[in-house]
N, C-alpha and C positions, 0 to 999 in steps of 0.2 A: 453515422457517427463510425468511422472504420476501426475507431479503438477497438483495440481489444480487450480493455481492462474500463471498470466504471468501480467510479467509490463513493458508499452514500451511508447514514445520512450524510451529510456537510453543509451546517456544523454541523460535528459528533461533539458526542459528551462522552458516553462510557467506552463503549465501542467502532469500533471504522466496521463494514465490510468491504472486500475488494472482490468483486467478480471479476471470473479470465476467463467468460464465454469459450473465449476463440486459442486462449493460451493454449499453447504447443508444449509440453515435456521441463524438466527440472529449471526450480531459478530460485530468484532471491528477492526480496525488498529493503529497500533500505530506506529508515526512516529519520528526516535533518528538518533538526527547527530552524526560525526563520533567521537566525548566526551562518547557518550551515554546517551545526557540530550536526554528528554522526548520534543518535538519540538510542536508537533500533533497530535489528535484524531480524526478517524471518526467511525461510528458507523451505524448499519441499520440492518434491521427488515429480515422477511420473505420476502417480496416483493421488494425487493430492487434488483434495475438490476445488471446485469450481468458486467456488465461495473462496475467502480466509479474511477472518473475524479478527482482526488484531484490537488488545486493550489495551485502552488509553488512559488508565491509570497508574497516577503519579508522574503525567506528562502535565504538564504548565498548559494554560490556555495560549490557545492563540494561532499566526498560522506555522503550518507544518510543510513540506514537500519529500516524496518518494519517489523512489526511483527502481523501478523494476526491467531486474534485464536477466534475460535467458539467452539460450546458446543462436539464436535466430530473431531474438524479439526484445526490442528497450523500449522502455516504457516510465514518463516521466509523468506528475500529475500534483495538484495540491488540495489541502482540505481542510479546514476551520476548527479546532475544538474550542470545544465551550466547554 
């Protein structure tokens, strides 16, 4: 798998973990619901750990999409919240 990003568990309940083993530099993650509405935004800098844990409390069950953007990288993915 050539993608630098992995999400687990999927489906998720209370937390979603985003692994960024080969992610370089600062970036941000935007979380969207199935209607395309921006629900949350997360950002990190050079010193951010390789795993980002997202709290899913307050989000309705369903399908979510995310976009990660950095200076030279972009990644899209999806997960299910139960």
